[in-house]
C-alpha positions in Angstrom: 10.3 7.2 -2.7 10.2 6.4 1.0 6.5 7.1 1.3 5.7 4.9 -1.7 7.7 2.0 -0.1 5.8 2.4 3.2 2.5 2.7 1.3 3.3 -0.6 -0.5 4.0 -2.3 2.9 0.7 -1.1 4.3 -1.1 -2.1 1.1 0.4 -5.6 1.3 -0.5 -5.9 4.9 -4.1 -4.8 4.2 -4.4 -7.4 1.4 -3.2 -10.2 3.6 -5.5 -9.1 6.4 -8.4 -9.0 4.0 -7.8 -12.6 2.9 -8.0 -13.7 6.5 -11.4 -12.1 7.1 -14.3 -14.3 5.9 -17.5 -13.3 4.3 -19.4 -13.4 7.6 -16.7 -11.3 9.3 -14.9 -14.1 11.1 -11.1 -13.8 11.3 -9.0 -16.9 10.6 -5.4 -16.0 11.2 -2.8 -14.8 13.7 -4.1 -11.4 14.8 -1.1 -10.7 17.0 1.3 -11.2 14.0 -0.7 -8.6 12.0 -0.7 -6.2 15.0 3.1 -6.5 15.3 3.6 -5.9 11.6 1.3 -2.9 11.6 3.1 -1.5 14.6 6.5 -2.0 12.9 5.4 -0.2 9.7 3.9 2.6 11.8 7.2 3.1 13.6 8.9 3.3 10.2 6.4 5.9 9.1 7.2 7.9 12.3 11.0 7.7 11.6 10.5 8.7 8.0 8.4 11.6 9.1 11.0 12.8 11.5 13.8 12.6 8.8 11.7 14.2 6.1 10.6 17.0 8.4 14.2 18.0 9.0 15.0 17.7 5.3 12.1 19.8 4.2 13.0 22.6 6.7 16.6 22.6 5.5 15.5 22.8 1.9 13.1 25.7 2.7 15.7 27.6 4.6 18.2 27.2 1.7 15.7 28.4 -0.8 15.0 31.5 1.3 18.7 32.2 1.6 19.2 31.8 -2.2 16.3 34.2 -2.9 17.6 36.8 -0.5 21.2 36.6 -1.9 19.9 36.7 -5.5 17.7 39.7 -4.8 20.5 41.5 -3.0 22.8 40.9 -6.0 20.2 42.0 -8.5 19.4 45.2 -6.6 22.9 46.4 -5.6 24.9 45.0 -8.5 22.5 45.7 -11.3 25.2 47.2 -13.5 26.3 43.7 -14.5 23.9 43.3 -17.4 25.0 39.8 -18.1 24.3 38.6 -14.6 20.7 39.9 -14.7 19.6 36.9 -16.8 21.4 34.6 -14.4 19.7 36.1 -11.4 16.4 35.8 -13.1 17.0 32.2 -13.9 18.1 31.4 -10.4 14.9 33.1 -9.0 12.8 31.2 -11.4 14.3 27.8 -10.5 14.1 28.5 -6.7 10.6 30.0 -6.9 9.1 27.0 -8.8 11.2 24.4 -6.9 12.7 22.9 -10.1 
């Protein structure tokens, strides 16, 4: 969601910039304004990257912990026949990231 929003901002900036460039390559607009807008969007991308990096690492670590705990429960508490299906379902969901 965040990346599509930032993509749309870059796409809009690119379209506006393209309209300011003539057929012969001459530029008729405020170049400094485009540079500032581009820099602001780039800073937003950097902040989103920082946030998503932390979020992805946390999600990965939680999935690893769930896999370890589920395998532990399956190996050492296998006499609970009803929980075997639950453990299998949990592993399936974690493995495929559903």
